[in-house]
N, C-alpha and C positions, 0 to 999 in steps of 0.2 A: 504494500500500500504506500503510495507516494503522497506526501503532504506538501501542498503548495500554498503557504500562507500569503495572504494579501499584504501589500505594503502598509505598514501601520501609519506612515506619515501621509495620510490621505489628504490633509489640508494643503499639501504642496503640489497636488496633482489636480488640475482643472479638467473635468470631462470635456471631450471635444464637442463643439457645438453641433456638428452634423449628426450626432446621435439622436437628436430630437426627432428625426424621421423614423426611428425604430420604435414606434409606439405600440406595435403589435407584438406583445410578449409571448414567446413560445413556452407553453406549459411543459413541453417535453424537451426543453433545452438540456436537461441532464441525461438524455437518452443518447448513447453513443451512435447507434445506427441511424437514428433520425437526423443527427447532425451531419453524418457522412453520406447518406443516401441521396440520390438524385431522383426526384419524383418523376413518375411516368404519367404524362398528361395526354391521354388518348383523346379526350374531349375537353380542351381547356375552356371553351365558351360555355359548355354545359356546367363545368365546375364553377365558373364565375357566376353564372346565373344561380346555381345552387347555393353558393356562399352568400349572395345578396339576399336570396329568399330566407335563408336561415337567420341572417342578421336582422332582417325585417321583423322577425318573430321574437326578438329578445326584449321588446318593450311593450307590445300591445297588451299582454296579460296584466301589466302593471298600470299603464296609463288609461286603459279602458274603464277601470273601476272608478276612477276619480270623479268624472262627471255624473256617474250613476249612484254614487255613494249615498246621497240623501234619499233617493228613491228606494234603494236596496234596504237601507236602515229602516225607513218607514214601513216598507212591505213586511219585513221580518221582525220588526219591533226591536231593533238593536239600539243600545245606548251609545252615546258618543265614545265611551271607553271601549266598547266592543267594536265599534267602527274603526277606532284607532288601532285596535289589535288586528283587524282585518287588513289595514294598510301596512302594519308592521310585519306580519308573518312572512309575506313573500320576500321582503328585504332581508329579514333575519336568515331566511333559507339561502339567499345568495351567498352570505358569509359562511354559514355552517356547511354547505355542500360544495363550495368551491374547491377545498382541498381534496375532495373525492375524485375530481376530474382526471388528474394525471394518473392516479391509481387505476381507474377504469380504462384509460387509454392504453396503458402498458399491458393490461390484461387482455383487452379485446380489440384494440386498435381505435384510433381517434375517429375514423370515418364511421365505423360501426356503432360507436358510442353515440355520436351525434345523431344518427338515424334513430336509434332506440330512444334517446332522450326527447327527440322531437315528438315521438309518439306518446311519451309520458306527459309532455307539455300539452298535447292535444287532449289527453285523458283528463288532465287537471282542469282545463278550460271547460270541458263537458261536465265534469263533476261539480264545479262551483256554480254552474248555471242551471243544474237540473235536480238537485237533491236537497233543497231547502237550506237551513242554517248549517247543518253538519256538513253537507256537501260544499257549501260556500267556503267554509274555513279549511276543510280537507283539500279541496281543489286549489285553494290559494297556496297552501303549503307545497303541494305537488308541482304547481306551476313555478313557484319561486325556486324550488330545488332544481327543476329542469333548466331554468334560465341560468342559474348559478353554474351548473356543470358545462353547458354549451358555451357560456360567456368566457370561460377559462380556456376551452379547447380551440374555439374557432380562430382566434388570432394566430395561434401557432400553426394551424393548417394554412392560413393565408400566407404567412411568412415562408413556410416550407415550399409551397407550390407556386408562389410568385416572388421568388427571392430578389429579382432585379427590378421589381415594381413596388417595393415596400412603401414608398411615400405615396404613390398613387392609390395603392390598395388601402392605406390608412384612411385616405379621404373617402374612398368608396365604402369602407366599413362604417365610418362615422356617419356618412350620409344615410346609409341603410338604417342604422340605429335611430337617428333623428326622425327619418321619414316614418318608420314603423310606429314610434311613439306618437307623432303628430297625427297620423291617420286614425289611430285608435282613440285619441283624446277628442278629435273633432267629429268622428263619424258614429261613435257608439250611441249617443242619444238619438240622433236622427234614425239610426237603424232600429232602435227599440220602439220609436214612435211609428215607424213603418210597419212593424210587426205588432200592431195593436197595443202599443205602449207596454210591451213586455220587456222588463229589464233582463230577464233570463235569455231572451233571444238576442238582445243587444250584446250582452257579454259573450254568449255562446257563439256568435258569428265568427269570432276570431279563431275558432278551431279550423276554419276553412283554409286560411293562409298557412297554418301550421301543418296541415295535412298536405297542402300543395308543396311546401318546402320539403317535406319528407319524400314525396314522390320524385321531385327533381334531384334530391340528394341520393336516392337509391343507387344510381349507377356508380357512385364513388365508393361504395362499400367493397366492390371487388378489386379496387386498386391495391397493389402490394407495395409495401415499403420496408419489408424485412422484419426480422424478429427484433424485439426491444431488449436492450441491455443497459442497465443503469451504469453510467460512467463517472458521475461526479456527485458529491454530496457537499453542500454548503453549510457550515456550522458557524454559529455566533450571532446570527441576526437578532435573536430574542434578547441578547445582551447589549445590543448596539443602540445608543440613544438616537442616532440619526435615522435608523430604520423605524423606530417608533414614531419619530416626528413625521416621516413620510406616511406611515400608516394612519396616524391621527388626522393628518390633513386629508388623506383619501376618505376616511370615515366621516369626518365632520362636513366636508363639502358634499359628500354623498347624502348625508342626513338632510341637508337643506334641499337637495334635489328630489329626494323621495317624499319630503313634506309637500313639495310642489306637486309631484305626481299624485300623491294621495289626497291632499286637502285643498289645493288652490281653488278648484271649481266649487267646493262646498263653501269656502270663504266668500267667493264672488257671488254665489247664490244668496248667501246671507246678506250681501250688500245690495241685492235687488236684481241681479241678472237671472235670466232663465237658464235652465240646465244646458240648453243648446248653446247659448251665448257664452256661458262659462267654459264649456268644452272647447269652443272655438278660440277663446283667449288662451287657454292652455296649449292648444295645438299651434297657434301662432307663435307663442313664446318658445316652444320646443323647436319649431322650424328655424327661427333665427339663431338658435344655438349653433347651427352648422357653420355660420360665418365665423364666429369667434373660435369655435373648436378647431378649425383649420388654421386660423391666423395666429392664435395665441402661442403655440409652441415655437413657431418661427420667431415671433417678436420677443419671446421670453429668453431666447438664446442669443440675442444680439448684445446683451449687456454683460456685466461682470458675473451676475448670478440671477436667480429668479425671484428674489425677495420683493423688488418693486412691483413686478407683474402680479405676484400673488396678492399683495395689498390692494392694488388697483382693481383686480377682477372681483375680489371679495367685497369691496366697497360698492362696486356696481351691483353685485348680487343682492346685498343687503338693501341698497337703495331701491331696487326693483321690488323686493319683498315688502318693504315698508310702504312704498307707493301703492302697491296693490291692496294693502291692508288698510291704510289710513287716508290716502290722498283722495281728492274729489274724483268721483267715478267718471267724469267727463274725460279725464286724462289717462284712463286705465290702459289703453293700448300702448301709450308711450312707456309706462312703467313695466308693462309685460314684455315689451321689446328689450328694455334695459335689463330686465331680469334674465331673459333668454341669452343675451350677449354675455352677461356675467357668468351664468351657469355653464354655458358651452365652454367658456375659457377655463373655468375652475376645474372641470372634468378633464379636459385635454392636458392642462398643466399637471394634474395629479398623475396621469399616465407618463408625461414627460419626466417628472421627478423620479419615477421608478427607474427609468432608463439612465438618466443623468447621474443618479447617485450609485449606480452599479458599475463595477469595473468590467464585467463581461456578461454574456447571455445567461450563464449559469446563475450568477448572483441576481440578475434581473428576474429570472423565472421564479426564484425563491422569494425575492422581495415582493414580487407581484402577488404570489400566493399569500404571503403574510398580510400585505396591504388589503387584499380583497377579503380574506378570511376574517381577520380581526376588524378591518375597517367597515365592512358591510354589517357585521354584527353590531358594532357601535352605531352605525347609521340607522339601524332599525328602531333605535330608541327615540329618535326624533318624531316620526309620525305617531308613535304611541303617546308621547308626551303631549302632543297637540290635542289628541283625543281626550286625554285625561283633563287637561286645562279647560278645554271647551266644555266638558261635562261639569266641571266644578263651577265655572263662571256663567255658563249658559250663553256665552257670546264668543267673539273672536278677538277682541281688542288685546286681551292678555297674552295671546300667543306671540305677540311682538317681542316679549321678553325671551321666548324660546329662540326666535330668530337671532336676537342680539347675543345671547350667550353662546349659541353654536357658532355664529359668525366670528365672534371675538376669539373663541377657541381655535377656529380654523386659521385665523390670521396669526395667532401665536405659534401654532404648530408649523404653519407655512414659513414663518420667519426662520425657524430652525431648519426645516426641510429644504428651503430655497438656497442655503449656503452652498458654495461650490466645493463640495467634499464628496468622498466616497464612503459608503458604509464599510466598516472594518470587520471582515469575516475571514474564515479559512476555507479555501476550496480544497476538497479532499478527493483525490482520484482513487477509485476502487476497481 
């Protein structure tokens, strides 16, 4: 066994700026054969279409619930606390099940796992829309767990099969995520109204794109990439303060994002908007995330480090949140756009920090797993806290304190994570 310790003087080594293009972290970077093998692309266009369709399905199960939350709660008699739990469970599962993805991929192959999990995602969508309160919560857990697994594996597949187009594919991947979220946020209420105002039909509709993605992904299951053999083990991340700062920034900015996914339409309905209008505002806010999510990593690597960018985008995010919560309703769209620009940038910066704080792909894969596992678990507490506070106060004004606390925490964590350093770990070849 050969031990290759990382350089302890990390503060003297600035990560090269061009690594910001490597936002798609490979969950199987520790797999020797995956690193060395060349993919066999018999149908590259079909693979590209399959990847886009899979990515499109990583947000609708989350964003479709938000504009329907009031209707679902009223129909099933859910308290605000239970509604908060309903928005919390899928996010919690993103964190809890993310570490399972590389294990499944090594055992069955990434392509086969993605196909199987797409089917469990479809099952979760059907379950939550067809079997009352128990099905609603059980289906939300299954859908969140499915998204958590696919969300870890898909970037690695993209990097492996399109190695010379990493920057372009980062943009395609981000576009698909935003488009899927925006479509579900904007279309779910009109769909439910089309189906005789049935919230179950509105939520259940999103099983169709999940099954379509599985159908287009099916040809990829036969692709051979060789046996899997673990080649590297990275030790020391859990003892590294910088790794925890990156993880906290990922988790806290994600907490605000999932509060928006889970509660923004309900907040806007409380301010007088119809469910359709509230869903369209959320959809528009998500769509504009595409602009800043593509631009922020490039801009953030122009300077000495990422601290100024982190502060700016978090201030934008908080400004948009407070505007949506407190400002006159006539200016709502302006605040929603500001919110979208801020949140698109905070998410892409979180991905960028994982890459820039890592010395190589092995460290990046492990830091990504840590940031998603612990970070999304932390993020799930935000939507739950909003439900609890709303239940206690009977209104929405007090949730501004939640925004402020989480946003301030994200800025503090980001000021640490944004320094031009590497995490100090030991890469162990086995």
